[in-house]
C-alpha positions in Angstrom: -22.8 20.9 -81.9 -22.6 17.7 -80.0 -19.4 15.6 -79.9 -18.6 13.4 -82.9 -18.3 10.3 -80.6 -21.2 9.9 -78.3 -20.2 6.6 -76.6 -17.7 3.9 -76.8 -18.0 0.3 -75.6 -15.4 -2.5 -75.7 -16.3 -3.4 -79.2 -18.3 -0.4 -80.6 -18.2 3.3 -81.2 -21.5 5.1 -81.3 -21.0 8.4 -83.2 -22.5 11.1 -85.4 -23.3 10.0 -88.9 -20.8 10.5 -91.8 -21.4 10.8 -95.5 -19.6 7.5 -95.9 -22.3 5.8 -93.8 -24.9 6.5 -96.5 -23.9 3.6 -98.8 -23.8 0.9 -96.1 -26.9 2.3 -94.5 -28.7 2.1 -97.9 -27.4 -1.4 -98.5 -28.8 -2.4 -95.0 -32.1 -0.7 -96.0 -32.3 -2.9 -99.1 -31.9 -6.1 -97.2 -35.3 -7.9 -97.0 -34.3 -9.7 -93.7 -33.3 -6.4 -92.0 -36.4 -4.6 -93.2 -38.8 -7.5 -92.6 -40.5 -5.8 -89.6 -39.7 -2.2 -90.6 -41.4 -1.7 -93.9 -40.4 -1.4 -97.5 -36.8 -1.1 -98.7 -35.3 2.4 -98.1 -34.3 4.3 -101.2 -31.1 6.3 -101.4 -33.0 9.6 -100.9 -34.6 8.3 -97.7 -31.2 7.2 -96.4 -29.6 10.6 -97.1 -32.6 12.3 -95.4 -32.3 10.0 -92.3 -28.6 10.7 -91.9 -29.3 14.5 -92.1 -32.2 14.2 -89.6 -30.1 12.2 -87.2 -27.2 14.7 -87.3 -29.6 17.6 -86.9 -31.3 15.9 -83.9 -27.9 15.2 -82.3 -26.9 18.9 -82.8 -30.2 20.1 -81.3 -30.7 17.7 -78.4 -27.4 15.8 -78.0 -29.1 12.5 -78.8 -30.3 10.6 -81.9 -30.0 7.1 -83.3 -26.2 7.1 -83.5 -24.2 5.4 -86.2 -22.6 2.2 -84.9 -19.0 1.5 -85.9 -17.3 -1.7 -85.1 -14.0 -0.8 -83.3 -11.9 -3.7 -84.7 -12.3 -2.7 -88.4 -14.2 0.7 -88.4 -17.1 -0.8 -90.3 -20.5 0.8 -90.1 -22.9 -1.9 -88.8 -26.1 0.0 -88.0 -27.5 2.4 -85.5 -28.7 2.6 -81.9 -29.8 5.5 -79.8 -32.6 7.4 -78.2 -34.8 10.0 -79.9 -38.3 11.4 -79.3 -41.0 8.8 -80.0 -43.1 9.1 -83.1 -46.0 11.5 -83.3 -49.5 10.0 -82.8 -48.2 7.1 -80.8 -48.5 6.5 -77.0 -44.8 7.4 -76.8 -45.0 10.6 -78.8 -42.0 12.9 -77.9 -41.0 10.6 -75.0 -37.5 9.1 -75.1 -37.5 6.0 -77.4 -34.6 3.7 -77.7 -34.2 2.0 -81.1 -31.7 0.0 -83.0 -31.1 -1.6 -86.4 -28.1 -3.7 -87.4 -26.9 -5.0 -90.7 -27.6 -8.8 -91.0 -23.9 -9.8 -90.8 -23.8 -8.1 -87.4 -26.7 -10.1 -85.9 -26.3 -12.6 -83.2 -23.0 -11.2 -81.8 -24.4 -9.1 -78.9 -23.7 -5.8 -80.7 -27.3 -4.6 -80.3 -27.4 -5.3 -76.6 -24.0 -3.7 -76.1 -25.0 -0.5 -77.9 -28.4 -0.4 -76.3 -27.0 -0.8 -72.8 -24.6 2.1 -73.5 -27.5 4.3 -74.7 -29.5 3.5 -71.6 -26.6 4.4 -69.4 -26.2 7.7 -71.3 -30.0 8.3 -70.7 -29.6 7.6 -67.0 -26.5 9.8 -66.7 -28.6 12.6 -68.2 -31.3 12.0 -65.6 -33.9 10.6 -68.0 -36.6 8.9 -65.8 -38.0 6.4 -68.3 -37.2 5.1 -71.8 -39.6 3.4 -74.1 -39.3 1.0 -77.0 -41.8 -0.2 -79.6 -41.7 -2.9 -82.3 -44.0 -5.1 -84.3 -45.4 -7.9 -82.2 -43.9 -10.5 -84.6 -40.4 -9.1 -84.2 -39.2 -11.5 -81.6 -35.5 -10.6 -81.9 -36.3 -7.0 -81.1 -38.7 -7.5 -78.1 -36.4 -10.3 -76.9 -33.6 -7.7 -76.7 -36.0 -5.4 -74.8 -36.5 -8.2 -72.3 -32.8 -8.9 -72.0 -32.3 -5.2 -71.3 -34.8 -5.6 -68.3 -37.5 -3.6 -70.1 -41.1 -4.6 -69.3 -44.0 -4.8 -71.6 -46.7 -2.2 -70.9 -49.9 -3.8 -69.8 -52.6 -2.8 -72.4 -49.9 -0.9 -74.2 -50.2 -2.5 -77.6 -51.3 0.0 -80.3 -51.8 0.4 -84.0 -49.0 2.6 -85.4 -50.7 5.6 -87.1 -48.0 5.9 -89.8 -49.1 2.5 -91.2 -52.3 1.8 -93.2 -55.2 -0.1 -91.8 -54.6 -3.8 -92.7 -50.8 -3.4 -92.9 -49.4 -6.5 -91.1 -46.8 -4.2 -89.4 -49.3 -1.8 -88.0 -49.8 -3.5 -84.6 -47.0 -2.6 -82.1 -46.0 -3.7 -78.7 -44.7 -1.2 -76.1 -41.9 -1.8 -73.5 -40.4 0.6 -70.9 -37.6 0.8 -68.4 -37.3 3.2 -65.5 -34.1 4.6 -64.2 -33.2 3.3 -60.8 -32.9 6.1 -58.3 
């Protein structure tokens, strides 16, 4: 089993998921603004399954999309981490960085702080390249990718196979970053 705390930053703790994270994660998954570019609201069963999957992945590989806890008050504010890219996409099984924060945590630099820590962990583990994908309209997300010095993959846009033809969220953009040697 991997350690409970994966990383700490000046303002955040990235850690394994707890049962107490399910309720705030579910609330975040019901927020239309949070889910705007991610799909329909997440029901409670999907949240419970995601928490179980993240902890299983952390136990098996030592990485997942970690729960983010704000240090000042211990509040769950979202997740960030690296896991294998989705099947059927150009990044299938490759290291994919991802994040999602509760709306009240937006605009405070938490996503960048957490993502930078996750990238450093990847580099410390000798990962050569990390990928990120998002819906083209999700300017906040790809804007963070740019601030992290990721670059958009030329001709790398693709239709996500998990989304139906005609779904406005189907088209994705692809960014990468390479470890400096």
